[in-house]
Jmol script that loads the backbone (N, CA, C; Angstrom):
load data "model"
ATOM      1  N   UNK A   1      68.893 -38.169   9.378  1.00  0.00           N
ATOM      2  CA  UNK A   1      68.834 -38.904   8.145  1.00  0.00           C
ATOM      3  C   UNK A   1      67.631 -39.841   8.107  1.00  0.00           C
ATOM      4  N   UNK A   2      67.414 -40.598   9.202  1.00  0.00           N
ATOM      5  CA  UNK A   2      66.294 -41.538   9.209  1.00  0.00           C
ATOM      6  C   UNK A   2      64.957 -40.819   9.221  1.00  0.00           C
ATOM      7  N   UNK A   3      64.915 -39.608   9.819  1.00  0.00           N
ATOM      8  CA  UNK A   3      63.672 -38.843   9.818  1.00  0.00           C
ATOM      9  C   UNK A   3      63.275 -38.519   8.376  1.00  0.00           C
ATOM     10  N   UNK A   4      64.266 -38.130   7.552  1.00  0.00           N
ATOM     11  CA  UNK A   4      63.973 -37.811   6.149  1.00  0.00           C
ATOM     12  C   UNK A   4      63.507 -39.044   5.391  1.00  0.00           C
ATOM     13  N   UNK A   5      64.121 -40.182   5.650  1.00  0.00           N
ATOM     14  CA  UNK A   5      63.734 -41.425   5.001  1.00  0.00           C
ATOM     15  C   UNK A   5      62.307 -41.803   5.396  1.00  0.00           C
ATOM     16  N   UNK A   6      62.000 -41.705   6.692  1.00  0.00           N
ATOM     17  CA  UNK A   6      60.643 -42.011   7.157  1.00  0.00           C
ATOM     18  C   UNK A   6      59.637 -41.076   6.509  1.00  0.00           C
ATOM     19  N   UNK A   7      60.018 -39.796   6.416  1.00  0.00           N
ATOM     20  CA  UNK A   7      59.134 -38.808   5.826  1.00  0.00           C
ATOM     21  C   UNK A   7      58.851 -39.149   4.364  1.00  0.00           C
ATOM     22  N   UNK A   8      59.894 -39.534   3.629  1.00  0.00           N
ATOM     23  CA  UNK A   8      59.719 -39.907   2.219  1.00  0.00           C
ATOM     24  C   UNK A   8      58.823 -41.118   2.067  1.00  0.00           C
ATOM     25  N   UNK A   9      58.944 -42.051   2.995  1.00  0.00           N
ATOM     26  CA  UNK A   9      58.145 -43.272   2.927  1.00  0.00           C
ATOM     27  C   UNK A   9      56.756 -43.094   3.529  1.00  0.00           C
ATOM     28  N   UNK A  10      56.523 -41.930   4.145  1.00  0.00           N
ATOM     29  CA  UNK A  10      55.223 -41.682   4.768  1.00  0.00           C
ATOM     30  C   UNK A  10      55.051 -42.417   6.075  1.00  0.00           C
ATOM     31  N   UNK A  11      56.156 -42.737   6.724  1.00  0.00           N
ATOM     32  CA  UNK A  11      56.105 -43.467   7.983  1.00  0.00           C
ATOM     33  C   UNK A  11      56.539 -42.531   9.101  1.00  0.00           C
ATOM     34  N   UNK A  12      55.715 -42.404  10.109  1.00  0.00           N
ATOM     35  CA  UNK A  12      56.059 -41.570  11.258  1.00  0.00           C
ATOM     36  C   UNK A  12      56.509 -42.444  12.411  1.00  0.00           C
ATOM     37  N   UNK A  13      57.014 -41.822  13.454  1.00  0.00           N
ATOM     38  CA  UNK A  13      57.405 -42.597  14.630  1.00  0.00           C
ATOM     39  C   UNK A  13      56.184 -43.233  15.274  1.00  0.00           C
ATOM     40  N   UNK A  14      56.370 -44.400  15.859  1.00  0.00           N
ATOM     41  CA  UNK A  14      55.269 -45.098  16.513  1.00  0.00           C
ATOM     42  C   UNK A  14      54.825 -44.302  17.731  1.00  0.00           C
ATOM     43  N   UNK A  15      53.530 -44.068  17.815  1.00  0.00           N
ATOM     44  CA  UNK A  15      52.975 -43.327  18.941  1.00  0.00           C
ATOM     45  C   UNK A  15      52.464 -44.301  19.977  1.00  0.00           C
ATOM     46  N   UNK A  16      52.548 -43.893  21.224  1.00  0.00           N
ATOM     47  CA  UNK A  16      52.083 -44.762  22.296  1.00  0.00           C
ATOM     48  C   UNK A  16      50.559 -44.851  22.272  1.00  0.00           C
ATOM     49  N   UNK A  17      50.049 -45.882  22.876  1.00  0.00           N
ATOM     50  CA  UNK A  17      48.603 -46.060  22.976  1.00  0.00           C
ATOM     51  C   UNK A  17      47.983 -44.903  23.755  1.00  0.00           C
ATOM     52  N   UNK A  18      48.684 -44.420  24.772  1.00  0.00           N
ATOM     53  CA  UNK A  18      48.194 -43.291  25.557  1.00  0.00           C
ATOM     54  C   UNK A  18      48.075 -42.042  24.697  1.00  0.00           C
ATOM     55  N   UNK A  19      49.093 -41.760  23.863  1.00  0.00           N
ATOM     56  CA  UNK A  19      49.032 -40.599  22.970  1.00  0.00           C
ATOM     57  C   UNK A  19      47.854 -40.710  22.009  1.00  0.00           C
ATOM     58  N   UNK A  20      47.626 -41.892  21.502  1.00  0.00           N
ATOM     59  CA  UNK A  20      46.509 -42.087  20.579  1.00  0.00           C
ATOM     60  C   UNK A  20      45.173 -41.870  21.283  1.00  0.00           C
ATOM     61  N   UNK A  21      45.064 -42.338  22.542  1.00  0.00           N
ATOM     62  CA  UNK A  21      43.835 -42.139  23.310  1.00  0.00           C
ATOM     63  C   UNK A  21      43.631 -40.659  23.637  1.00  0.00           C
ATOM     64  N   UNK A  22      44.730 -39.950  23.924  1.00  0.00           N
ATOM     65  CA  UNK A  22      44.630 -38.508  24.172  1.00  0.00           C
ATOM     66  C   UNK A  22      44.115 -37.772  22.939  1.00  0.00           C
ATOM     67  N   UNK A  23      44.674 -38.110  21.782  1.00  0.00           N
ATOM     68  CA  UNK A  23      44.219 -37.487  20.534  1.00  0.00           C
ATOM     69  C   UNK A  23      42.731 -37.737  20.311  1.00  0.00           C
ATOM     70  N   UNK A  24      42.304 -38.963  20.531  1.00  0.00           N
ATOM     71  CA  UNK A  24      40.895 -39.314  20.349  1.00  0.00           C
ATOM     72  C   UNK A  24      40.015 -38.548  21.342  1.00  0.00           C
ATOM     73  N   UNK A  25      40.471 -38.468  22.595  1.00  0.00           N
ATOM     74  CA  UNK A  25      39.714 -37.751  23.624  1.00  0.00           C
ATOM     75  C   UNK A  25      39.571 -36.278  23.259  1.00  0.00           C
ATOM     76  N   UNK A  26      40.656 -35.673  22.769  1.00  0.00           N
ATOM     77  CA  UNK A  26      40.599 -34.258  22.378  1.00  0.00           C
ATOM     78  C   UNK A  26      39.677 -34.038  21.190  1.00  0.00           C
ATOM     79  N   UNK A  27      39.732 -34.933  20.231  1.00  0.00           N
ATOM     80  CA  UNK A  27      38.890 -34.819  19.044  1.00  0.00           C
ATOM     81  C   UNK A  27      37.409 -34.864  19.418  1.00  0.00           C
ATOM     82  N   UNK A  28      37.072 -35.700  20.399  1.00  0.00           N
ATOM     83  CA  UNK A  28      35.677 -35.896  20.787  1.00  0.00           C
ATOM     84  C   UNK A  28      35.261 -35.072  22.002  1.00  0.00           C
ATOM     85  N   UNK A  29      36.162 -34.249  22.535  1.00  0.00           N
ATOM     86  CA  UNK A  29      35.892 -33.528  23.783  1.00  0.00           C
ATOM     87  C   UNK A  29      34.754 -32.532  23.642  1.00  0.00           C
ATOM     88  N   UNK A  30      33.839 -32.594  24.587  1.00  0.00           N
ATOM     89  CA  UNK A  30      32.769 -31.607  24.670  1.00  0.00           C
ATOM     90  C   UNK A  30      33.198 -30.450  25.568  1.00  0.00           C
ATOM     91  N   UNK A  31      34.306 -30.665  26.317  1.00  0.00           N
ATOM     92  CA  UNK A  31      34.833 -29.636  27.219  1.00  0.00           C
ATOM     93  C   UNK A  31      36.240 -30.031  27.636  1.00  0.00           C
ATOM     94  N   UNK A  32      36.985 -29.047  28.139  1.00  0.00           N
ATOM     95  CA  UNK A  32      38.295 -29.288  28.754  1.00  0.00           C
ATOM     96  C   UNK A  32      38.288 -28.634  30.125  1.00  0.00           C
ATOM     97  N   UNK A  33      38.883 -29.305  31.087  1.00  0.00           N
ATOM     98  CA  UNK A  33      39.116 -28.704  32.393  1.00  0.00           C
ATOM     99  C   UNK A  33      40.555 -28.225  32.428  1.00  0.00           C
ATOM    100  N   UNK A  34      40.743 -26.995  32.893  1.00  0.00           N
ATOM    101  CA  UNK A  34      42.077 -26.402  33.012  1.00  0.00           C
ATOM    102  C   UNK A  34      42.350 -26.140  34.481  1.00  0.00           C
ATOM    103  N   UNK A  35      43.627 -26.264  34.872  1.00  0.00           N
ATOM    104  CA  UNK A  35      44.028 -26.135  36.268  1.00  0.00           C
ATOM    105  C   UNK A  35      45.119 -25.080  36.418  1.00  0.00           C
ATOM    106  N   UNK A  36      44.960 -24.243  37.441  1.00  0.00           N
ATOM    107  CA  UNK A  36      45.914 -23.179  37.746  1.00  0.00           C
ATOM    108  C   UNK A  36      46.222 -23.219  39.237  1.00  0.00           C
ATOM    109  N   UNK A  37      47.430 -22.800  39.613  1.00  0.00           N
ATOM    110  CA  UNK A  37      47.792 -22.640  41.019  1.00  0.00           C
ATOM    111  C   UNK A  37      48.207 -21.209  41.277  1.00  0.00           C
ATOM    112  N   UNK A  38      47.776 -20.684  42.437  1.00  0.00           N
ATOM    113  CA  UNK A  38      48.092 -19.320  42.851  1.00  0.00           C
ATOM    114  C   UNK A  38      48.483 -19.325  44.324  1.00  0.00           C
ATOM    115  N   UNK A  39      49.412 -18.455  44.697  1.00  0.00           N
ATOM    116  CA  UNK A  39      49.830 -18.343  46.094  1.00  0.00           C
ATOM    117  C   UNK A  39      48.800 -17.583  46.918  1.00  0.00           C
ATOM    118  N   UNK A  40      48.005 -16.748  46.254  1.00  0.00           N
ATOM    119  CA  UNK A  40      47.082 -15.865  46.951  1.00  0.00           C
ATOM    120  C   UNK A  40      45.659 -16.062  46.414  1.00  0.00           C
ATOM    121  N   UNK A  41      44.680 -16.128  47.298  1.00  0.00           N
ATOM    122  CA  UNK A  41      43.304 -16.329  46.865  1.00  0.00           C
ATOM    123  C   UNK A  41      42.802 -15.185  45.985  1.00  0.00           C
ATOM    124  N   UNK A  42      43.228 -13.954  46.272  1.00  0.00           N
ATOM    125  CA  UNK A  42      42.789 -12.817  45.464  1.00  0.00           C
ATOM    126  C   UNK A  42      43.232 -12.978  44.008  1.00  0.00           C
ATOM    127  N   UNK A  43      44.453 -13.488  43.798  1.00  0.00           N
ATOM    128  CA  UNK A  43      44.933 -13.733  42.429  1.00  0.00           C
ATOM    129  C   UNK A  43      44.100 -14.817  41.748  1.00  0.00           C
ATOM    130  N   UNK A  44      43.768 -15.880  42.492  1.00  0.00           N
ATOM    131  CA  UNK A  44      42.929 -16.956  41.944  1.00  0.00           C
ATOM    132  C   UNK A  44      41.559 -16.410  41.564  1.00  0.00           C
ATOM    133  N   UNK A  45      41.002 -15.560  42.422  1.00  0.00           N
ATOM    134  CA  UNK A  45      39.687 -14.977  42.143  1.00  0.00           C
ATOM    135  C   UNK A  45      39.720 -14.077  40.905  1.00  0.00           C
ATOM    136  N   UNK A  46      40.780 -13.286  40.753  1.00  0.00           N
ATOM    137  CA  UNK A  46      40.901 -12.414  39.579  1.00  0.00           C
ATOM    138  C   UNK A  46      41.056 -13.229  38.296  1.00  0.00           C
ATOM    139  N   UNK A  47      41.824 -14.320  38.362  1.00  0.00           N
ATOM    140  CA  UNK A  47      41.972 -15.200  37.197  1.00  0.00           C
ATOM    141  C   UNK A  47      40.633 -15.859  36.868  1.00  0.00           C
ATOM    142  N   UNK A  48      39.866 -16.202  37.893  1.00  0.00           N
ATOM    143  CA  UNK A  48      38.548 -16.802  37.683  1.00  0.00           C
ATOM    144  C   UNK A  48      37.648 -15.840  36.903  1.00  0.00           C
ATOM    145  N   UNK A  49      37.693 -14.572  37.254  1.00  0.00           N
ATOM    146  CA  UNK A  49      36.906 -13.569  36.535  1.00  0.00           C
ATOM    147  C   UNK A  49      37.350 -13.505  35.070  1.00  0.00           C
ATOM    148  N   UNK A  50      38.665 -13.543  34.848  1.00  0.00           N
ATOM    149  CA  UNK A  50      39.201 -13.459  33.486  1.00  0.00           C
ATOM    150  C   UNK A  50      38.721 -14.627  32.623  1.00  0.00           C
ATOM    151  N   UNK A  51      38.688 -15.835  33.173  1.00  0.00           N
ATOM    152  CA  UNK A  51      38.243 -16.971  32.357  1.00  0.00           C
ATOM    153  C   UNK A  51      36.728 -16.968  32.188  1.00  0.00           C
ATOM    154  N   UNK A  52      36.007 -16.430  33.166  1.00  0.00           N
ATOM    155  CA  UNK A  52      34.552 -16.325  33.009  1.00  0.00           C
ATOM    156  C   UNK A  52      34.207 -15.350  31.892  1.00  0.00           C
ATOM    157  N   UNK A  53      35.046 -14.342  31.698  1.00  0.00           N
ATOM    158  CA  UNK A  53      34.834 -13.400  30.601  1.00  0.00           C
ATOM    159  C   UNK A  53      34.999 -14.080  29.243  1.00  0.00           C
ATOM    160  N   UNK A  54      35.681 -15.220  29.216  1.00  0.00           N
ATOM    161  CA  UNK A  54      35.813 -16.010  27.980  1.00  0.00           C
ATOM    162  C   UNK A  54      34.607 -16.911  27.759  1.00  0.00           C
ATOM    163  N   UNK A  55      33.694 -16.934  28.729  1.00  0.00           N
ATOM    164  CA  UNK A  55      32.532 -17.808  28.633  1.00  0.00           C
ATOM    165  C   UNK A  55      32.763 -19.172  29.258  1.00  0.00           C
ATOM    166  N   UNK A  56      33.824 -19.296  30.039  1.00  0.00           N
ATOM    167  CA  UNK A  56      34.135 -20.555  30.699  1.00  0.00           C
ATOM    168  C   UNK A  56      33.494 -20.581  32.077  1.00  0.00           C
ATOM    169  N   UNK A  57      33.407 -21.772  32.663  1.00  0.00           N
ATOM    170  CA  UNK A  57      32.791 -21.963  33.966  1.00  0.00           C
ATOM    171  C   UNK A  57      33.859 -22.253  35.016  1.00  0.00           C
ATOM    172  N   UNK A  58      33.743 -21.597  36.162  1.00  0.00           N
ATOM    173  CA  UNK A  58      34.638 -21.905  37.282  1.00  0.00           C
ATOM    174  C   UNK A  58      34.063 -23.123  37.989  1.00  0.00           C
ATOM    175  N   UNK A  59      34.829 -24.196  38.017  1.00  0.00           N
ATOM    176  CA  UNK A  59      34.401 -25.427  38.680  1.00  0.00           C
ATOM    177  C   UNK A  59      34.705 -25.377  40.171  1.00  0.00           C
ATOM    178  N   UNK A  60      35.883 -24.839  40.532  1.00  0.00           N
ATOM    179  CA  UNK A  60      36.221 -24.731  41.949  1.00  0.00           C
ATOM    180  C   UNK A  60      37.427 -23.823  42.151  1.00  0.00           C
ATOM    181  N   UNK A  61      37.459 -23.231  43.345  1.00  0.00           N
ATOM    182  CA  UNK A  61      38.616 -22.500  43.836  1.00  0.00           C
ATOM    183  C   UNK A  61      38.821 -23.041  45.245  1.00  0.00           C
ATOM    184  N   UNK A  62      39.931 -23.742  45.459  1.00  0.00           N
ATOM    185  CA  UNK A  62      40.134 -24.359  46.766  1.00  0.00           C
ATOM    186  C   UNK A  62      41.599 -24.299  47.165  1.00  0.00           C
ATOM    187  N   UNK A  63      41.823 -24.299  48.470  1.00  0.00           N
ATOM    188  CA  UNK A  63      43.175 -24.287  48.999  1.00  0.00           C
ATOM    189  C   UNK A  63      43.702 -25.710  49.024  1.00  0.00           C
ATOM    190  N   UNK A  64      44.810 -25.929  48.345  1.00  0.00           N
ATOM    191  CA  UNK A  64      45.488 -27.225  48.394  1.00  0.00           C
ATOM    192  C   UNK A  64      46.474 -27.153  49.561  1.00  0.00           C
ATOM    193  N   UNK A  65      46.082 -27.703  50.686  1.00  0.00           N
ATOM    194  CA  UNK A  65      46.843 -27.547  51.929  1.00  0.00           C
ATOM    195  C   UNK A  65      48.262 -28.087  51.818  1.00  0.00           C
ATOM    196  N   UNK A  66      48.425 -29.220  51.141  1.00  0.00           N
ATOM    197  CA  UNK A  66      49.770 -29.817  51.051  1.00  0.00           C
ATOM    198  C   UNK A  66      50.715 -28.958  50.208  1.00  0.00           C
ATOM    199  N   UNK A  67      50.175 -28.157  49.291  1.00  0.00           N
ATOM    200  CA  UNK A  67      51.005 -27.280  48.449  1.00  0.00           C
ATOM    201  C   UNK A  67      51.006 -25.838  48.948  1.00  0.00           C
ATOM    202  N   UNK A  68      50.077 -25.520  49.837  1.00  0.00           N
ATOM    203  CA  UNK A  68      49.896 -24.147  50.311  1.00  0.00           C
ATOM    204  C   UNK A  68      49.651 -23.189  49.148  1.00  0.00           C
ATOM    205  N   UNK A  69      48.838 -23.657  48.190  1.00  0.00           N
ATOM    206  CA  UNK A  69      48.475 -22.847  47.026  1.00  0.00           C
ATOM    207  C   UNK A  69      46.990 -23.007  46.756  1.00  0.00           C
ATOM    208  N   UNK A  70      46.439 -22.012  46.090  1.00  0.00           N
ATOM    209  CA  UNK A  70      45.040 -22.041  45.693  1.00  0.00           C
ATOM    210  C   UNK A  70      44.931 -22.681  44.311  1.00  0.00           C
ATOM    211  N   UNK A  71      44.053 -23.667  44.208  1.00  0.00           N
ATOM    212  CA  UNK A  71      43.803 -24.361  42.944  1.00  0.00           C
ATOM    213  C   UNK A  71      42.538 -23.788  42.322  1.00  0.00           C
ATOM    214  N   UNK A  72      42.666 -23.332  41.087  1.00  0.00           N
ATOM    215  CA  UNK A  72      41.527 -22.863  40.301  1.00  0.00           C
ATOM    216  C   UNK A  72      41.295 -23.879  39.195  1.00  0.00           C
ATOM    217  N   UNK A  73      40.093 -24.452  39.174  1.00  0.00           N
ATOM    218  CA  UNK A  73      39.711 -25.382  38.107  1.00  0.00           C
ATOM    219  C   UNK A  73      38.599 -24.734  37.308  1.00  0.00           C
ATOM    220  N   UNK A  74      38.799 -24.644  35.998  1.00  0.00           N
ATOM    221  CA  UNK A  74      37.802 -24.041  35.115  1.00  0.00           C
ATOM    222  C   UNK A  74      37.475 -24.993  33.971  1.00  0.00           C
ATOM    223  N   UNK A  75      36.262 -24.857  33.444  1.00  0.00           N
ATOM    224  CA  UNK A  75      35.836 -25.710  32.326  1.00  0.00           C
ATOM    225  C   UNK A  75      35.599 -24.867  31.089  1.00  0.00           C
ATOM    226  N   UNK A  76      36.283 -25.269  30.021  1.00  0.00           N
ATOM    227  CA  UNK A  76      36.146 -24.638  28.708  1.00  0.00           C
ATOM    228  C   UNK A  76      35.208 -25.490  27.871  1.00  0.00           C
ATOM    229  N   UNK A  77      34.143 -24.887  27.323  1.00  0.00           N
ATOM    230  CA  UNK A  77      33.271 -25.677  26.448  1.00  0.00           C
ATOM    231  C   UNK A  77      33.973 -25.997  25.131  1.00  0.00           C
ATOM    232  N   UNK A  78      33.628 -27.133  24.532  1.00  0.00           N
ATOM    233  CA  UNK A  78      34.205 -27.531  23.253  1.00  0.00           C
ATOM    234  C   UNK A  78      33.441 -26.930  22.100  1.00  0.00           C
ATOM    235  N   UNK A  79      33.841 -27.188  20.889  1.00  0.00           N
ATOM    236  CA  UNK A  79      34.967 -28.046  20.502  1.00  0.00           C
ATOM    237  C   UNK A  79      36.307 -27.366  20.792  1.00  0.00           C
ATOM    238  N   UNK A  80      37.326 -28.192  20.919  1.00  0.00           N
ATOM    239  CA  UNK A  80      38.656 -27.725  21.285  1.00  0.00           C
ATOM    240  C   UNK A  80      39.498 -27.579  20.029  1.00  0.00           C
ATOM    241  N   UNK A  81      40.056 -26.385  19.849  1.00  0.00           N
ATOM    242  CA  UNK A  81      40.902 -26.118  18.685  1.00  0.00           C
ATOM    243  C   UNK A  81      42.168 -25.405  19.134  1.00  0.00           C
ATOM    244  N   UNK A  82      43.236 -25.564  18.372  1.00  0.00           N
ATOM    245  CA  UNK A  82      44.499 -24.851  18.609  1.00  0.00           C
ATOM    246  C   UNK A  82      44.983 -24.979  20.055  1.00  0.00           C
ATOM    247  N   UNK A  83      45.121 -26.208  20.529  1.00  0.00           N
ATOM    248  CA  UNK A  83      45.474 -26.449  21.925  1.00  0.00           C
ATOM    249  C   UNK A  83      46.812 -25.827  22.309  1.00  0.00           C
ATOM    250  N   UNK A  84      47.807 -25.911  21.440  1.00  0.00           N
ATOM    251  CA  UNK A  84      49.119 -25.340  21.775  1.00  0.00           C
ATOM    252  C   UNK A  84      49.029 -23.831  21.972  1.00  0.00           C
ATOM    253  N   UNK A  85      48.323 -23.153  21.091  1.00  0.00           N
ATOM    254  CA  UNK A  85      48.139 -21.705  21.230  1.00  0.00           C
ATOM    255  C   UNK A  85      47.372 -21.381  22.506  1.00  0.00           C
ATOM    256  N   UNK A  86      46.353 -22.185  22.789  1.00  0.00           N
ATOM    257  CA  UNK A  86      45.550 -21.985  23.984  1.00  0.00           C
ATOM    258  C   UNK A  86      46.407 -22.146  25.243  1.00  0.00           C
ATOM    259  N   UNK A  87      47.263 -23.158  25.260  1.00  0.00           N
ATOM    260  CA  UNK A  87      48.128 -23.367  26.421  1.00  0.00           C
ATOM    261  C   UNK A  87      49.065 -22.173  26.630  1.00  0.00           C
ATOM    262  N   UNK A  88      49.561 -21.603  25.559  1.00  0.00           N
ATOM    263  CA  UNK A  88      50.411 -20.414  25.669  1.00  0.00           C
ATOM    264  C   UNK A  88      49.616 -19.256  26.258  1.00  0.00           C
ATOM    265  N   UNK A  89      48.397 -19.054  25.778  1.00  0.00           N
ATOM    266  CA  UNK A  89      47.538 -17.992  26.313  1.00  0.00           C
ATOM    267  C   UNK A  89      47.278 -18.189  27.801  1.00  0.00           C
ATOM    268  N   UNK A  90      47.045 -19.435  28.195  1.00  0.00           N
ATOM    269  CA  UNK A  90      46.731 -19.707  29.594  1.00  0.00           C
ATOM    270  C   UNK A  90      47.968 -19.565  30.484  1.00  0.00           C
ATOM    271  N   UNK A  91      49.139 -19.897  29.948  1.00  0.00           N
ATOM    272  CA  UNK A  91      50.386 -19.630  30.682  1.00  0.00           C
ATOM    273  C   UNK A  91      50.516 -18.132  30.951  1.00  0.00           C
ATOM    274  N   UNK A  92      50.234 -17.318  29.932  1.00  0.00           N
ATOM    275  CA  UNK A  92      50.325 -15.862  30.076  1.00  0.00           C
ATOM    276  C   UNK A  92      49.273 -15.328  31.043  1.00  0.00           C
ATOM    277  N   UNK A  93      48.052 -15.868  30.978  1.00  0.00           N
ATOM    278  CA  UNK A  93      47.007 -15.458  31.900  1.00  0.00           C
ATOM    279  C   UNK A  93      47.435 -15.750  33.336  1.00  0.00           C
ATOM    280  N   UNK A  94      47.978 -16.932  33.563  1.00  0.00           N
ATOM    281  CA  UNK A  94      48.450 -17.290  34.903  1.00  0.00           C
ATOM    282  C   UNK A  94      49.557 -16.345  35.355  1.00  0.00           C
ATOM    283  N   UNK A  95      50.508 -16.050  34.464  1.00  0.00           N
ATOM    284  CA  UNK A  95      51.592 -15.111  34.797  1.00  0.00           C
ATOM    285  C   UNK A  95      51.037 -13.741  35.170  1.00  0.00           C
ATOM    286  N   UNK A  96      50.038 -13.288  34.432  1.00  0.00           N
ATOM    287  CA  UNK A  96      49.431 -11.982  34.710  1.00  0.00           C
ATOM    288  C   UNK A  96      48.833 -11.911  36.114  1.00  0.00           C
ATOM    289  N   UNK A  97      48.463 -13.066  36.660  1.00  0.00           N
ATOM    290  CA  UNK A  97      47.831 -13.115  37.981  1.00  0.00           C
ATOM    291  C   UNK A  97      48.734 -13.800  39.014  1.00  0.00           C
ATOM    292  N   UNK A  98      50.029 -13.807  38.741  1.00  0.00           N
ATOM    293  CA  UNK A  98      51.048 -14.326  39.679  1.00  0.00           C
ATOM    294  C   UNK A  98      50.840 -15.806  40.003  1.00  0.00           C
ATOM    295  N   UNK A  99      50.440 -16.559  38.993  1.00  0.00           N
ATOM    296  CA  UNK A  99      50.193 -17.982  39.206  1.00  0.00           C
ATOM    297  C   UNK A  99      50.870 -18.819  38.150  1.00  0.00           C
ATOM    298  N   UNK A 100      50.462 -20.073  38.095  1.00  0.00           N
ATOM    299  CA  UNK A 100      50.993 -20.984  37.083  1.00  0.00           C
ATOM    300  C   UNK A 100      49.876 -21.847  36.529  1.00  0.00           C
ATOM    301  N   UNK A 101      49.952 -22.080  35.234  1.00  0.00           N
ATOM    302  CA  UNK A 101      49.011 -22.969  34.557  1.00  0.00           C
ATOM    303  C   UNK A 101      49.543 -24.377  34.706  1.00  0.00           C
ATOM    304  N   UNK A 102      48.682 -25.301  35.158  1.00  0.00           N
ATOM    305  CA  UNK A 102      49.138 -26.655  35.449  1.00  0.00           C
ATOM    306  C   UNK A 102      48.664 -27.691  34.441  1.00  0.00           C
ATOM    307  N   UNK A 103      47.892 -27.290  33.440  1.00  0.00           N
ATOM    308  CA  UNK A 103      47.508 -28.244  32.405  1.00  0.00           C
ATOM    309  C   UNK A 103      46.012 -28.444  32.294  1.00  0.00           C
ATOM    310  N   UNK A 104      45.639 -29.454  31.532  1.00  0.00           N
ATOM    311  CA  UNK A 104      44.252 -29.702  31.178  1.00  0.00           C
ATOM    312  C   UNK A 104      43.935 -31.184  31.240  1.00  0.00           C
ATOM    313  N   UNK A 105      42.626 -31.471  31.270  1.00  0.00           N
ATOM    314  CA  UNK A 105      42.110 -32.836  31.157  1.00  0.00           C
ATOM    315  C   UNK A 105      40.777 -32.784  30.434  1.00  0.00           C
ATOM    316  N   UNK A 106      40.456 -33.865  29.745  1.00  0.00           N
ATOM    317  CA  UNK A 106      39.116 -34.023  29.194  1.00  0.00           C
ATOM    318  C   UNK A 106      38.291 -34.648  30.325  1.00  0.00           C
ATOM    319  N   UNK A 107      37.265 -33.940  30.818  1.00  0.00           N
ATOM    320  CA  UNK A 107      36.506 -34.439  31.960  1.00  0.00           C
ATOM    321  C   UNK A 107      35.983 -35.856  31.750  1.00  0.00           C
ATOM    322  N   UNK A 108      36.238 -36.700  32.746  1.00  0.00           N
ATOM    323  CA  UNK A 108      35.751 -38.074  32.715  1.00  0.00           C
ATOM    324  C   UNK A 108      36.518 -39.010  31.809  1.00  0.00           C
ATOM    325  N   UNK A 109      37.587 -38.513  31.146  1.00  0.00           N
ATOM    326  CA  UNK A 109      38.301 -39.353  30.184  1.00  0.00           C
ATOM    327  C   UNK A 109      39.792 -39.429  30.493  1.00  0.00           C
ATOM    328  N   UNK A 110      40.501 -38.319  30.372  1.00  0.00           N
ATOM    329  CA  UNK A 110      41.961 -38.369  30.396  1.00  0.00           C
ATOM    330  C   UNK A 110      42.563 -38.545  31.776  1.00  0.00           C
ATOM    331  N   UNK A 111      41.812 -38.278  32.848  1.00  0.00           N
ATOM    332  CA  UNK A 111      42.397 -38.490  34.164  1.00  0.00           C
ATOM    333  C   UNK A 111      42.667 -39.969  34.439  1.00  0.00           C
ATOM    334  N   UNK A 112      42.068 -40.829  33.622  1.00  0.00           N
ATOM    335  CA  UNK A 112      42.285 -42.271  33.782  1.00  0.00           C
ATOM    336  C   UNK A 112      43.403 -42.811  32.897  1.00  0.00           C
ATOM    337  N   UNK A 113      43.961 -41.973  32.044  1.00  0.00           N
ATOM    338  CA  UNK A 113      45.027 -42.416  31.145  1.00  0.00           C
ATOM    339  C   UNK A 113      46.371 -42.308  31.841  1.00  0.00           C
ATOM    340  N   UNK A 114      47.194 -43.310  31.665  1.00  0.00           N
ATOM    341  CA  UNK A 114      48.561 -43.240  32.206  1.00  0.00           C
ATOM    342  C   UNK A 114      49.460 -44.082  31.317  1.00  0.00           C
ATOM    343  N   UNK A 115      50.731 -43.758  31.351  1.00  0.00           N
ATOM    344  CA  UNK A 115      51.708 -44.509  30.531  1.00  0.00           C
ATOM    345  C   UNK A 115      52.010 -45.861  31.134  1.00  0.00           C
TER     346      UNK A 115
END
end "model"
wireframe off; spacefill off
backbone 0.3
color backbone group
């Protein structure tokens, strides 16, 4: 009921300062870094090839010893559009290579944001 009232009045729920900073960072992003984890280096390497075919840059492929998984970090050039759709695509790409998509950051900006 209150959602409908807010909608009629043009008032949305209050967003946190962090959410607002994330929105601003995404709007101004020249690139996004995406992170994937794989149990096997060969799977990480194959996923790296797949993202390079999109025109993205592989930043690193390294073994995270504490997790016993391979971390693939890739950089997508901006501008950034349709983030939700992109995240779904990247989840599927990770699944195709027996891995998991762990999320994104705006380089030099969002890694410093916290609630």
